[in-house]
N, C-alpha and C positions, 0 to 999 in steps of 0.2 A: 544469573539464571533464576534467581528467586522470583523475579517478576515476569517469567515466561508466560504465565497465564493471564497477564494483565495487558491492557492497552497502554503503551508507553510512547512518549514523544519528548523531543528536546529541540530547541532552536539550533540552526546551523548558520555560520557566518558566510557560507558559500553563496554565490550568485547562481541561481538555477535557471537555465534556459532549455526550452524544448522546441523542436521544429517538427512540423508536419509538412512533408515535401520541402518546398523552398521557404515556407512561411514560418516565422517565429510565433508560436502560439502560447508560450509561457516565458515570462521574463520576471524573475522575482529575487529580491534580496531579503524577503521575509519568510523563507521556507523553513520547514521543520522536518526532522527525521522522525518517522513514525514506524513503530514496531507493533503490528497487530498481535493479539493474543496467539501464542504458539509459534509465531514467526521469528526465526533467528536472524534474518537479514532485513534491514529497514528499507523503507521507500520514502520518497520525498512527498511532502504535501505543501501546497502553496495556497495562499488566499485566492478566492475566486476572482477578486479584483485584478489579480496579476495574470489572469488567463485571457488571451486575446483571440478567442475562438468561440464558436457556438458549442455549448454543452447540451447533449440530448440524452434522454434515458437510454441505457445500454440495451441492446437487443436480446442478449442471452440472459436466461434465468440464472441466478446465483447457484453455484454448486453446493451440495451438502458437504460440509467440511469436517464433520465429526470424526470420521475415520481416515481422512486424507492425511498423508504425511509419513514421516519416518519415526519409528518407535525407538526411544532411548530409555530402556529400563533403568530405574534408579534416578532418573532425571525428571521424567514427566509421565503421568499416568495416561496422557493422551498423546497421540503422535504429534511431533513438531513439524512445522512447515519449513523445510530447508530450501536452498536455492533452486532445487529441481522442481519445486511446486510454483507454477506461474503466479504472478502478482494479481491475476484476475480472480484468484481464489481468496475470498475474504472471510475473516473470522470476527469482524466487528460490525456493528450496525452502521448503516449509512446508505446513501444512494449511489449506485454504480452508474457512471455516465460515460458516453463516448465523446471524444473531441472531434469536431468537424470544422 
């Protein structure tokens, strides 16, 4: 938990596939688990070369995340992002995209 405020990542040996409708839009053996700052549950990241779909800028503006989350006194001075907070809420820099 000492790295809770940091962006953390590690490779995974799992093959990651994602479908949009009937189409496979992600197929990767080069994925990484990524924990954004304050997030206690990771998400998968894959190289853009392993995405078989059009990526377009997301339509919604990013949410303000400063006070979003669940307070855990004694663990973090800022609320943590538990599984009830959707992965659309980001605490790290980057471009949010939609898969089409």
